[in-house]
C-alpha positions in Angstrom: -2.8 14.4 15.8 -0.5 12.2 13.7 -2.3 11.0 10.5 -3.2 7.5 10.7 -3.9 4.9 7.5 -7.6 6.1 7.5 -6.7 9.4 6.5 -4.4 8.1 3.6 -6.8 6.0 2.6 -9.5 8.7 2.6 -6.6 11.5 0.6 -5.4 8.4 -1.4 -9.6 7.5 -2.2 -10.0 11.2 -2.5 -7.7 12.2 -5.3 -7.8 9.1 -8.2 -11.0 10.2 -8.3 -10.2 13.5 -9.0 -7.5 12.4 -11.6 -4.3 12.7 -9.5 -3.0 8.9 -9.7 0.6 10.3 -8.2 -0.6 11.4 -4.8 -3.1 8.8 -5.1 -0.1 6.2 -5.4 1.6 8.3 -2.3 -1.1 8.3 -0.5 -1.8 4.9 -1.1 2.0 3.7 0.0 2.2 4.7 2.9 -1.4 3.8 4.5 0.1 0.2 2.9 3.6 1.4 5.0 1.5 2.5 8.8 -0.1 -0.9 8.9 3.0 -3.0 8.1 4.5 -1.1 10.6 2.2 -2.1 13.5 1.5 -5.9 11.5 5.2 -6.3 10.7 7.2 -4.4 11.9 9.2 -1.3 10.1 12.0 0.3 11.5 16.2 -0.3 11.5 17.6 -3.7 13.0 17.1 -7.2 12.5 14.1 -8.4 14.3 12.7 -5.5 11.6 10.3 -6.8 9.0 11.6 -3.7 6.7 13.8 -0.3 7.6 11.2 2.2 5.2 8.2 1.6 3.7 9.2 1.3 0.1 12.0 -1.0 1.9 8.5 -3.2 3.2 6.5 -3.1 0.2 9.1 -3.9 -2.4 10.3 -7.0 -0.1 6.3 -8.3 0.3 6.1 -8.0 -2.8 8.8 -10.4 -3.3 7.7 -12.9 -0.7 6.5 -16.1 -0.8 5.1 -16.6 2.5 2.1 -13.9 0.9 -0.6 -14.8 -1.5 -0.1 -14.0 -4.8 -2.7 -11.0 -4.5 -1.4 -8.8 -1.7 2.3 -9.9 -3.5 2.0 -8.4 -6.5 -1.1 -5.3 -5.3 2.9 -4.4 -3.1 4.7 -5.3 -6.6 2.2 -2.6 -8.5 2.3 0.6 -5.4 6.3 -0.5 -5.3 6.6 -0.1 -9.2 8.5 3.4 -11.5 6.4 4.9 -13.3 7.4 4.4 -17.0 8.9 6.9 -19.0 5.1 8.0 -20.1 5.2 8.4 -16.2 1.8 5.3 -15.7 2.3 3.0 -13.4 1.8 -0.6 -13.3 -0.2 0.9 -10.1 -2.9 1.6 -11.9 -6.0 1.6 -9.0 -3.4 2.2 -6.0 -6.4 2.8 -3.6 -7.8 -0.9 -4.7 -4.0 -2.5 -4.7 -3.8 -0.9 -0.8 -6.8 -2.5 0.4 -5.6 -5.8 -0.4 -2.7 -5.2 1.8 -4.6 -3.6 4.8 -7.9 -5.8 4.1 -5.0 -9.4 4.4 -2.8 -7.7 7.1 -6.0 -6.7 8.8 -8.5 -9.1 7.9 -10.9 -6.8 7.4 -13.2 -4.8 5.3 -11.9 -1.3 5.4 -14.6 0.0 2.5 -17.6 -1.8 3.7 -19.2 -0.6 0.6 -16.5 -1.7 -1.8 -17.1 -5.4 -3.4 -14.2 -6.5 -4.2 
């Protein structure tokens, strides 16, 4: 059975809870990419928003048609780690949720207060 964005978010939450921020970021990126694929269109060709999940997030980060909170969350998710292996996304689950909530127009975590 193919993985869903919900599967990726569940794995991201579990990884983040155990301090595996790199793994959480990877899963969060995939979840956001999956939703972007269905809502914005990802793939090769002129009618697609971007060819890949990462390119989609990069484009989203620079796309002035989206709210700042969504753009900043995308930018944090695609930001590369610095020399100390720290990323701009210290909470990749929250960054992905910002993107997903906007694109899907729903709350993914009913117990969340953001």
